[in-house]
N, CA, C and O of each residue as an XYZ file, in Angstrom:
356
protein
N       0.843     -1.179      0.000
C       0.000      0.000      0.000
C       0.884      1.236      0.000
O       1.807      1.350      0.807
N       0.605      2.141     -0.888
C       1.459      3.312     -1.041
C       1.135      4.410     -0.039
O       1.979      5.265      0.226
N      -0.056      4.404      0.519
C      -0.481      5.477      1.408
C      -0.760      4.900      2.794
O      -1.900      4.566      3.118
N       0.279      4.788      3.598
C       0.142      4.240      4.938
C      -0.204      5.357      5.925
O      -0.213      6.539      5.580
N      -0.483      4.954      7.133
C      -0.831      5.905      8.178
C       0.334      6.864      8.451
O       0.125      8.053      8.690
N       1.542      6.342      8.413
C       2.719      7.168      8.675
C       2.918      8.216      7.581
O       3.288      9.356      7.860
N       2.668      7.818      6.336
C       2.815      8.758      5.220
C       1.787      9.876      5.339
O       2.108     11.042      5.112
N       0.554      9.526      5.693
C      -0.483     10.542      5.867
C      -0.123     11.503      6.992
O      -0.275     12.715      6.844
N       0.351     10.973      8.111
C       0.738     11.827      9.230
C       1.868     12.764      8.837
O       1.883     13.928      9.238
N       2.812     12.260      8.057
C       3.929     13.084      7.608
C       3.438     14.226      6.703
O       3.884     15.366      6.834
N       2.519     13.905      5.787
C       1.980     14.922      4.889
C       1.228     15.989      5.673
O       1.415     17.182      5.436
N       0.372     15.564      6.613
C      -0.419     16.528      7.375
C       0.442     17.335      8.336
O       0.150     18.507      8.576
N       1.491     16.743      8.892
C       2.336     17.517      9.797
C       3.195     18.517      9.027
O       3.514     19.587      9.545
N       3.571     18.176      7.797
C       4.403     19.074      6.998
C       3.593     20.227      6.413
O       4.052     21.369      6.421
N       2.405     19.943      5.912
C       1.630     20.964      5.210
C       0.459     21.514      6.013
O      -0.024     22.607      5.719
N      -0.004     20.783      7.019
C      -1.128     21.246      7.818
C      -0.657     21.860      9.116
O       0.522     22.175      9.281
N      -1.583     22.026     10.026
C      -1.228     22.581     11.323
C      -0.561     21.541     12.215
O       0.419     21.834     12.901
N      -1.107     20.309     12.200
C      -0.525     19.222     12.983
C      -0.828     17.906     12.277
O      -1.544     17.877     11.276
N      -0.275     16.820     12.807
C      -0.470     15.513     12.187
C      -1.898     15.010     12.358
O      -2.365     14.187     11.571
N      -2.591     15.499     13.378
C      -3.954     15.030     13.635
C      -5.019     15.931     13.022
O      -6.196     15.571     13.010
N      -4.626     17.093     12.516
C      -5.581     18.021     11.905
C      -5.733     17.671     10.423
O      -5.068     18.249      9.564
N      -6.620     16.715     10.144
C      -6.779     16.236      8.777
C      -7.807     17.040      7.988
O      -7.997     16.786      6.799
N      -8.462     17.987      8.608
C      -9.468     18.779      7.928
C      -8.939     20.077      7.362
O      -9.677     20.812      6.707
N      -7.683     20.370      7.601
C      -7.076     21.590      7.118
C      -6.994     21.571      5.596
O      -6.641     20.545      5.014
N      -7.309     22.669      4.951
C      -7.333     22.724      3.493
C      -5.962     22.445      2.885
O      -5.858     21.716      1.898
N      -4.912     23.017      3.464
C      -3.576     22.800      2.920
C      -3.171     21.328      3.013
O      -2.563     20.787      2.090
N      -3.510     20.686      4.129
C      -3.196     19.276      4.294
C      -3.940     18.408      3.303
O      -3.371     17.471      2.743
N      -5.213     18.713      3.081
C      -5.989     17.932      2.123
C      -5.477     18.131      0.704
O      -5.425     17.177     -0.071
N      -5.098     19.354      0.353
C      -4.553     19.620     -0.971
C      -3.240     18.874     -1.159
O      -2.985     18.332     -2.234
N      -2.402     18.841     -0.124
C      -1.141     18.115     -0.210
C      -1.380     16.612     -0.355
O      -0.667     15.943     -1.103
N      -2.371     16.078      0.351
C      -2.692     14.656      0.243
C      -3.213     14.326     -1.150
O      -2.810     13.324     -1.741
N      -4.105     15.161     -1.680
C      -4.609     14.944     -3.036
C      -3.479     15.014     -4.052
O      -3.461     14.235     -5.005
N      -2.534     15.933     -3.867
C      -1.400     16.055     -4.779
C      -0.538     14.803     -4.741
O      -0.078     14.335     -5.782
N      -0.316     14.257     -3.552
C       0.456     13.017     -3.422
C      -0.233     11.882     -4.168
O       0.408     11.131     -4.903
N      -1.544     11.762     -3.974
C      -2.305     10.700     -4.636
C      -2.340     10.897     -6.146
O      -2.244      9.928     -6.899
N      -2.477     12.148     -6.599
C      -2.492     12.441     -8.033
C      -1.159     12.065     -8.667
O      -1.131     11.480     -9.749
N      -0.064     12.394     -8.005
C       1.256     12.033     -8.535
C       1.423     10.522     -8.626
O       1.996     10.009     -9.587
N       0.920      9.813     -7.620
C       1.023      8.348     -7.630
C       0.202      7.751     -8.774
O       0.681      6.867     -9.484
N      -1.023      8.228     -8.955
C      -1.872      7.701    -10.019
C      -1.338      8.070    -11.399
O      -1.501      7.304    -12.349
N      -0.709      9.219    -11.519
C      -0.121      9.618    -12.799
C       1.003      8.667    -13.188
O       1.108      8.259    -14.345
N       1.842      8.318    -12.219
C       2.915      7.360    -12.498
C       2.349      5.994    -12.863
O       2.883      5.319    -13.743
N       1.282      5.581    -12.201
C       0.647      4.308    -12.508
C       0.102      4.302    -13.935
O       0.227      3.309    -14.650
N      -0.502      5.414    -14.341
C      -1.090      5.488    -15.677
C      -0.042      5.575    -16.775
O      -0.331      5.254    -17.928
N       1.162      5.999    -16.440
C       2.234      5.994    -17.449
C       2.589      4.566    -17.849
O       2.941      4.306    -19.000
N       2.496      3.645    -16.894
C       2.803      2.245    -17.179
C       1.587      1.465    -17.652
O       1.731      0.504    -18.408
N       0.395      1.856    -17.226
C      -0.840      1.135    -17.538
C      -1.819      2.098    -18.194
O      -2.761      2.567    -17.555
N      -1.596      2.386    -19.456
C      -2.355      3.445    -20.106
C      -3.792      3.063    -20.404
O      -4.595      3.946    -20.708
N      -4.155      1.792    -20.334
C      -5.533      1.378    -20.602
C      -6.346      1.149    -19.331
O      -7.442      0.593    -19.389
N      -5.827      1.563    -18.212
C      -6.525      1.411    -16.939
C      -7.501      2.583    -16.774
O      -7.160      3.609    -16.185
N      -8.704      2.416    -17.296
C      -9.656      3.520    -17.359
C     -10.279      3.829    -16.001
O     -10.679      4.969    -15.763
N     -10.372      2.856    -15.111
C     -10.897      3.121    -13.769
C      -9.960      4.047    -12.998
O     -10.414      4.952    -12.298
N      -8.667      3.821    -13.124
C      -7.700      4.686    -12.469
C      -7.720      6.072    -13.094
O      -7.560      7.075    -12.398
N      -7.914      6.128    -14.393
C      -7.986      7.423    -15.074
C      -9.183      8.226    -14.571
O      -9.080      9.435    -14.363
N     -10.306      7.559    -14.377
C     -11.500      8.229    -13.851
C     -11.255      8.723    -12.426
O     -11.657      9.831    -12.071
N     -10.597      7.900    -11.613
C     -10.273      8.306    -10.246
C      -9.346      9.518    -10.236
O      -9.483     10.416     -9.406
N      -8.411      9.526    -11.163
C      -7.480     10.647    -11.257
C      -8.220     11.934    -11.606
O      -7.943     12.981    -11.020
N      -9.148     11.874    -12.540
C      -9.912     13.061    -12.930
C     -10.755     13.560    -11.755
O     -10.870     14.767    -11.545
N     -11.338     12.646    -10.997
C     -12.135     13.051     -9.830
C     -11.261     13.717     -8.767
O     -11.667     14.707     -8.157
N     -10.062     13.174     -8.545
C      -9.150     13.764     -7.561
C      -8.706     15.156     -7.979
O      -8.626     16.066     -7.153
N      -8.418     15.317     -9.264
C      -8.005     16.633     -9.746
C      -9.135     17.643     -9.545
O      -8.881     18.794     -9.192
N     -10.371     17.222     -9.767
C     -11.508     18.108     -9.544
C     -11.685     18.482     -8.085
O     -11.989     19.631     -7.766
N     -11.496     17.514     -7.196
C     -11.600     17.798     -5.763
C     -10.516     18.777     -5.324
O     -10.773     19.712     -4.566
N      -9.286     18.542     -5.820
C      -8.190     19.436     -5.458
C      -8.439     20.837     -6.005
O      -8.152     21.828     -5.334
N      -8.975     20.921     -7.227
C      -9.260     22.209     -7.836
C     -10.304     22.983     -7.025
O     -10.174     24.192     -6.829
N     -11.339     22.279     -6.557
C     -12.368     22.964     -5.768
C     -11.812     23.437     -4.428
O     -12.174     24.516     -3.959
N     -10.939     22.645     -3.808
C     -10.309     23.091     -2.560
C      -9.402     24.295     -2.797
O      -9.357     25.217     -1.983
N      -8.683     24.278     -3.912
C      -7.822     25.416     -4.231
C      -8.648     26.669     -4.495
O      -8.261     27.765     -4.088
N      -9.778     26.514     -5.170
C     -10.655     27.663     -5.406
C     -11.197     28.220     -4.092
O     -11.271     29.434     -3.908
N     -11.576     27.318     -3.178
C     -12.069     27.734     -1.863
C     -10.988     28.508     -1.109
O     -11.250     29.560     -0.527
N      -9.766     27.965     -1.130
C      -8.673     28.601     -0.403
C      -8.328     29.956     -1.028
O      -7.997     30.904     -0.316
N      -8.405     30.044     -2.342
C      -8.128     31.299     -3.035
C      -9.149     32.364     -2.657
O      -8.809     33.536     -2.495
N     -10.410     31.940     -2.518
C     -11.480     32.876     -2.151
C     -11.344     33.331     -0.699
O     -11.611     34.491     -0.384
N     -10.931     32.421      0.186
C     -10.849     32.735      1.614
C      -9.589     33.514      1.980
O      -9.662     34.546      2.646
N      -8.414     33.005      1.532
C      -7.146     33.622      1.928
C      -6.140     33.440      0.801
O      -5.596     32.351      0.619
N      -5.893     34.500      0.047
C      -5.033     34.429     -1.131
C      -3.581     34.136     -0.762
O      -2.864     33.513     -1.545
N      -3.136     34.571      0.413
C      -1.747     34.333      0.806
C      -1.495     32.854      1.090
O      -0.457     32.311      0.709
N      -2.451     32.202      1.762
C      -2.311     30.759      2.009
C      -2.361     29.979      0.692
O      -1.651     28.989      0.516
N      -3.212     30.442     -0.227
C      -3.315     29.812     -1.550
C      -1.980     29.895     -2.283
O      -1.491     28.896     -2.811
N      -1.398     31.079     -2.314
C      -0.116     31.258     -3.008
C       0.994     30.443     -2.364
O       1.859     29.906     -3.056
N       0.971     30.350     -1.038
C       2.002     29.588     -0.336
C       1.911     28.100     -0.658
O       2.937     27.460     -0.892
N       0.693     27.532     -0.675
C       0.559     26.099     -0.931
C       0.859     25.781     -2.391
O       1.408     24.719     -2.686
N       0.510     26.684     -3.315
C       0.823     26.494     -4.732
C       2.344     26.456     -4.920
O       2.874     25.601     -5.630
N       3.020     27.382     -4.284
C       4.482     27.461     -4.418
C       5.158     26.256     -3.748
O       6.116     25.699     -4.284
N       4.662     25.869     -2.597
C       5.265     24.776     -1.842
C       5.120     23.433     -2.557
O       6.053     22.629     -2.568
N       3.956     23.193     -3.150
C       3.708     21.914     -3.816
C       4.109     21.915     -5.289
O       4.178     20.859     -5.917
N       4.369     23.085     -5.831
C       4.758     23.163     -7.227
C       3.593     22.954     -8.188
O       3.769     22.424     -9.285
N       2.395     23.377     -7.765
C       1.193     23.244     -8.602
C       1.074     24.524     -9.412
O       1.295     25.619     -8.894
N       0.733     24.386    -10.652
C       0.445     25.563    -11.457
C      -0.907     25.383    -12.118
O      -1.331     24.261    -12.391
N      -1.566     26.468    -12.369
C      -2.917     26.408    -12.923
C      -2.877     26.283    -14.426
O      -3.925     26.219    -15.068
């Protein structure tokens, strides 16, 4: 399994407020980015895996909506998470 409890805690402690604060927008965006990167690598090797492709599109949409929410609420936090994760629009 690529996403263990320890990996999730590390992501949330690095990008969120704490390891147990899983509802933070920055932490969720970082988790979605990790999962998107993993699925992208999987699809490079398995290009006919359409279920994974659908999951990837759904994750990108969820991350996009969270980024839009964060942009509307606090533009400085939005810019910081974009720069930190290397996401571009």
